Backbone and ligand atoms as CSV (ligand in chain L), in Angstrom:
chain,resi,resn,atom,element,x,y,z
A,1,MET,N,N,122.074,91.621,121.249
A,1,MET,CA,C,122.152,92.624,122.319
A,1,MET,C,C,123.084,92.106,123.403
A,2,LEU,N,N,124.030,92.918,123.781
A,2,LEU,CA,C,125.012,92.502,124.781
A,2,LEU,C,C,124.838,93.247,126.089
A,3,GLY,N,N,123.929,94.219,126.122
A,3,GLY,CA,C,123.720,95.024,127.323
A,3,GLY,C,C,122.809,94.315,128.311
A,4,PRO,N,N,122.102,95.100,129.131
A,4,PRO,CA,C,121.240,94.524,130.166
A,4,PRO,C,C,120.264,93.500,129.592
A,5,ALA,N,N,120.138,92.368,130.269
A,5,ALA,CA,C,119.284,91.290,129.773
A,5,ALA,C,C,117.830,91.726,129.678
A,6,GLU,N,N,117.399,92.624,130.568
A,6,GLU,CA,C,115.982,92.966,130.589
A,6,GLU,C,C,115.531,93.599,129.270
A,7,ALA,N,N,116.393,94.392,128.643
A,7,ALA,CA,C,116.021,95.013,127.367
A,7,ALA,C,C,115.805,93.937,126.314
A,8,GLN,N,N,116.661,92.945,126.294
A,8,GLN,CA,C,116.552,91.852,125.323
A,8,GLN,C,C,115.308,91.004,125.620
A,9,ILE,N,N,115.065,90.735,126.876
A,9,ILE,CA,C,113.892,89.955,127.278
A,9,ILE,C,C,112.616,90.640,126.778
A,10,LYS,N,N,112.551,91.950,126.931
A,10,LYS,CA,C,111.356,92.691,126.497
A,10,LYS,C,C,111.162,92.608,124.984
A,11,VAL,N,N,112.264,92.667,124.222
A,11,VAL,CA,C,112.138,92.553,122.759
A,11,VAL,C,C,111.561,91.184,122.396
A,12,LEU,N,N,112.040,90.126,123.023
A,12,LEU,CA,C,111.554,88.785,122.655
A,12,LEU,C,C,110.110,88.565,123.105
A,13,LEU,N,N,109.722,89.104,124.240
A,13,LEU,CA,C,108.343,88.911,124.724
A,13,LEU,C,C,107.348,89.782,123.960
A,14,ASP,N,N,107.748,90.999,123.625
A,14,ASP,CA,C,106.802,91.969,123.055
A,14,ASP,C,C,107.039,92.252,121.581
A,15,GLY,N,N,108.178,91.844,121.021
A,15,GLY,CA,C,108.521,92.239,119.668
A,15,GLY,C,C,108.899,93.709,119.647
A,16,ARG,N,N,109.074,94.255,118.445
A,16,ARG,CA,C,109.356,95.694,118.357
A,16,ARG,C,C,108.373,96.307,117.373
A,17,ALA,N,N,107.541,97.175,117.868
A,17,ALA,CA,C,106.465,97.768,117.066
A,17,ALA,C,C,107.018,98.452,115.827
A,18,GLY,N,N,106.349,98.255,114.697
A,18,GLY,CA,C,106.721,98.943,113.475
A,18,GLY,C,C,107.839,98.277,112.703
A,19,THR,N,N,108.349,97.146,113.188
A,19,THR,CA,C,109.420,96.429,112.488
A,19,THR,C,C,108.988,94.981,112.258
A,20,ALA,N,N,109.838,94.220,111.581
A,20,ALA,CA,C,109.543,92.803,111.340
A,20,ALA,C,C,109.743,91.949,112.590
A,21,MET,N,N,110.215,92.552,113.658
A,21,MET,CA,C,110.512,91.781,114.876
A,21,MET,C,C,109.245,91.499,115.657
A,22,ALA,N,N,108.741,90.273,115.500
A,22,ALA,CA,C,107.477,89.889,116.125
A,22,ALA,C,C,107.718,89.379,117.550
A,23,SER,N,N,106.665,89.350,118.337
A,23,SER,CA,C,106.734,88.774,119.682
A,23,SER,C,C,106.989,87.276,119.605
A,24,LEU,N,N,107.850,86.793,120.494
A,24,LEU,CA,C,108.109,85.352,120.590
A,24,LEU,C,C,107.542,84.792,121.896
A,25,ARG,N,N,106.507,85.430,122.422
A,25,ARG,CA,C,106.023,85.020,123.754
A,25,ARG,C,C,105.324,83.664,123.753
A,26,ARG,N,N,105.046,83.120,122.573
A,26,ARG,CA,C,104.484,81.769,122.559
A,26,ARG,C,C,105.491,80.720,123.002
A,27,LEU,N,N,106.761,81.079,123.015
A,27,LEU,CA,C,107.781,80.147,123.512
A,27,LEU,C,C,107.795,80.162,125.046
A,28,SER,N,N,108.280,79.067,125.621
A,28,SER,CA,C,108.322,78.962,127.081
A,28,SER,C,C,109.461,79.796,127.657
A,29,ASP,N,N,109.404,80.038,128.955
A,29,ASP,CA,C,110.497,80.746,129.634
A,29,ASP,C,C,111.820,80.007,129.436
A,30,VAL,N,N,111.776,78.680,129.467
A,30,VAL,CA,C,113.000,77.883,129.293
A,30,VAL,C,C,113.554,78.055,127.877
A,31,GLU,N,N,112.674,78.012,126.875
A,31,GLU,CA,C,113.123,78.176,125.484
A,31,GLU,C,C,113.704,79.565,125.252
A,32,LEU,N,N,113.025,80.585,125.764
A,32,LEU,CA,C,113.499,81.954,125.551
A,32,LEU,C,C,114.814,82.201,126.286
A,33,ALA,N,N,114.939,81.664,127.493
A,33,ALA,CA,C,116.200,81.816,128.231
A,33,ALA,C,C,117.333,81.133,127.469
A,34,ALA,N,N,117.045,79.979,126.876
A,34,ALA,CA,C,118.077,79.246,126.131
A,34,ALA,C,C,118.530,80.031,124.911
A,35,VAL,N,N,117.583,80.561,124.132
A,35,VAL,CA,C,117.965,81.269,122.905
A,35,VAL,C,C,118.685,82.578,123.254
A,36,THR,N,N,118.250,83.236,124.331
A,36,THR,CA,C,118.904,84.478,124.759
A,36,THR,C,C,120.332,84.196,125.217
A,37,THR,N,N,120.498,83.146,125.993
A,37,THR,CA,C,121.837,82.767,126.442
A,37,THR,C,C,122.723,82.440,125.240
A,38,TYR,N,N,122.142,81.758,124.256
A,38,TYR,CA,C,122.915,81.419,123.054
A,38,TYR,C,C,123.431,82.686,122.358
A,39,THR,N,N,122.535,83.657,122.133
A,39,THR,CA,C,122.954,84.853,121.381
A,39,THR,C,C,124.001,85.659,122.139
A,40,ARG,N,N,124.022,85.526,123.454
A,40,ARG,CA,C,124.969,86.302,124.252
A,40,ARG,C,C,126.362,85.676,124.279
A,41,ASN,N,N,126.479,84.453,123.749
A,41,ASN,CA,C,127.766,83.760,123.783
A,41,ASN,C,C,128.264,83.291,122.414
A,42,ALA,N,N,127.344,83.167,121.446
A,42,ALA,CA,C,127.724,82.702,120.111
A,42,ALA,C,C,128.374,83.837,119.320
A,43,TRP,N,N,128.929,83.514,118.181
A,43,TRP,CA,C,129.499,84.494,117.248
A,43,TRP,C,C,130.559,85.384,117.906
A,44,SER,N,N,131.309,84.855,118.855
A,44,SER,CA,C,132.323,85.607,119.614
A,44,SER,C,C,131.730,86.659,120.550
A,45,ASN,N,N,130.418,86.685,120.704
A,45,ASN,CA,C,129.826,87.618,121.677
A,45,ASN,C,C,130.270,87.245,123.082
A,46,GLN,N,N,130.507,88.253,123.888
A,46,GLN,CA,C,130.858,88.030,125.293
A,46,GLN,C,C,130.096,89.037,126.150
A,47,ALA,N,N,128.796,88.825,126.277
A,47,ALA,CA,C,127.992,89.740,127.084
A,47,ALA,C,C,128.424,89.665,128.536
A,48,GLU,N,N,128.289,90.784,129.225
A,48,GLU,CA,C,128.653,90.803,130.649
A,48,GLU,C,C,127.826,89.768,131.408
A,49,GLN,N,N,126.508,89.762,131.122
A,49,GLN,CA,C,125.656,88.701,131.685
A,49,GLN,C,C,125.449,87.655,130.601
A,50,GLY,N,N,126.226,86.579,130.644
A,50,GLY,CA,C,126.157,85.572,129.597
A,50,GLY,C,C,125.031,84.583,129.782
A,51,LEU,N,N,124.603,84.394,131.018
A,51,LEU,CA,C,123.581,83.389,131.325
A,51,LEU,C,C,122.275,84.075,131.698
A,52,VAL,N,N,121.209,83.768,130.948
A,52,VAL,CA,C,119.879,84.301,131.259
A,52,VAL,C,C,119.015,83.136,131.722
A,53,LEU,N,N,118.313,83.315,132.832
A,53,LEU,CA,C,117.550,82.234,133.452
A,53,LEU,C,C,116.066,82.328,133.122
A,54,PRO,N,N,115.372,81.178,133.074
A,54,PRO,CA,C,113.925,81.186,132.839
A,54,PRO,C,C,113.186,82.105,133.804
A,55,ARG,N,N,113.617,82.180,135.043
A,55,ARG,CA,C,112.891,83.015,136.009
A,55,ARG,C,C,112.976,84.501,135.666
A,56,GLU,N,N,114.007,84.899,134.895
A,56,GLU,CA,C,114.072,86.299,134.472
A,56,GLU,C,C,112.965,86.593,133.453
A,57,TYR,N,N,112.642,85.607,132.601
A,57,TYR,CA,C,111.505,85.767,131.693
A,57,TYR,C,C,110.194,85.779,132.470
A,58,ALA,N,N,110.087,84.886,133.448
A,58,ALA,CA,C,108.850,84.818,134.237
A,58,ALA,C,C,108.581,86.143,134.925
A,59,ALA,N,N,109.654,86.818,135.359
A,59,ALA,CA,C,109.490,88.081,136.090
A,59,ALA,C,C,109.013,89.205,135.179
A,60,VAL,N,N,109.428,89.178,133.898
A,60,VAL,CA,C,109.061,90.254,132.971
A,60,VAL,C,C,107.742,89.937,132.278
A,61,ARG,N,N,107.468,88.661,132.053
A,61,ARG,CA,C,106.239,88.221,131.370
A,61,ARG,C,C,105.033,88.516,132.269
A,62,LYS,N,N,103.955,89.048,131.679
A,62,LYS,CA,C,102.794,89.325,132.534
A,62,LYS,C,C,101.576,88.579,132.041
L,1,HEM,C1,C,114.761,83.372,117.553
L,1,HEM,C2,C,114.600,84.345,116.661
L,1,HEM,C3,C,114.884,85.798,116.950
L,1,HEM,C4,C,115.511,86.397,117.986
L,1,HEM,C5,C,116.133,85.749,119.211
L,1,HEM,C6,C,115.496,87.829,117.734
L,1,HEM,C7,C,116.025,88.794,118.586
L,1,HEM,C8,C,116.044,90.154,118.326
L,1,HEM,C9,C,116.571,91.166,119.220
L,1,HEM,C10,C,117.165,90.908,120.594
L,1,HEM,C11,C,116.432,92.354,118.623
L,1,HEM,C12,C,116.840,93.718,119.171
L,1,HEM,C13,C,118.249,94.065,118.688
L,1,HEM,C14,C,118.726,95.400,119.264
L,1,HEM,O1,O,117.920,96.338,119.393
L,1,HEM,O2,O,119.909,95.498,119.583
L,1,HEM,C15,C,115.832,92.115,117.326
L,1,HEM,C16,C,115.545,93.104,116.399
L,1,HEM,C17,C,114.969,92.871,115.181
L,1,HEM,N1,N,114.502,91.673,114.701
L,1,HEM,FE1,FE,114.611,89.902,115.654
L,1,HEM,N2,N,114.874,88.070,116.546
L,1,HEM,C18,C,114.477,86.857,116.032
L,1,HEM,C19,C,113.816,86.650,114.850
L,1,HEM,C20,C,113.503,87.622,113.933
L,1,HEM,C21,C,112.851,87.381,112.653
L,1,HEM,C22,C,112.402,86.006,112.171
L,1,HEM,C23,C,112.746,88.577,112.033
L,1,HEM,C24,C,112.186,88.940,110.696
L,1,HEM,C25,C,111.606,88.107,109.859
L,1,HEM,C26,C,113.330,89.578,112.910
L,1,HEM,C27,C,113.432,90.911,112.622
L,1,HEM,C28,C,114.002,91.869,113.439
L,1,HEM,C29,C,114.156,93.275,113.075
L,1,HEM,C30,C,113.749,93.934,111.756
L,1,HEM,C31,C,114.758,93.893,114.171
L,1,HEM,C32,C,115.192,95.364,114.270
L,1,HEM,C33,C,114.103,96.201,114.835
L,1,HEM,C34,C,114.559,97.662,114.943
L,1,HEM,O3,O,115.050,98.188,113.954
L,1,HEM,O4,O,114.419,98.238,116.021
L,1,HEM,N3,N,113.761,88.965,114.060
L,1,HEM,N4,N,115.601,90.769,117.185
């Protein structure tokens, strides 16, 4: 996902119902921010927001 980080954050925290995409909320905010940042820059991806911070996960995680 290259769009708004919040949409991607929600997929990783909650998974996607009805698909094989499970929740990854057992990972820490630091781990999730790292993997999200990786996907936004690897494979020639150039997301507008390339850096996702742990505090962005903390804000969405409840
Ligand atoms: C670190 C591991 C993973 C990350 C970071 C990740 C991330 C994501 C993201 C961001 C999306 C949403 C893509 C979009 O809507 O544009 C997605 C969708 C999906 N993921 Fe994962 N995923 C991971 C592991 C897995 C695994 C292990 C499976 C299956 C065994 C899986 C199955 C799926 C499926 C089927 C979708 C599509 C759901 C749909 O059709 O709406 N993911 N994943």
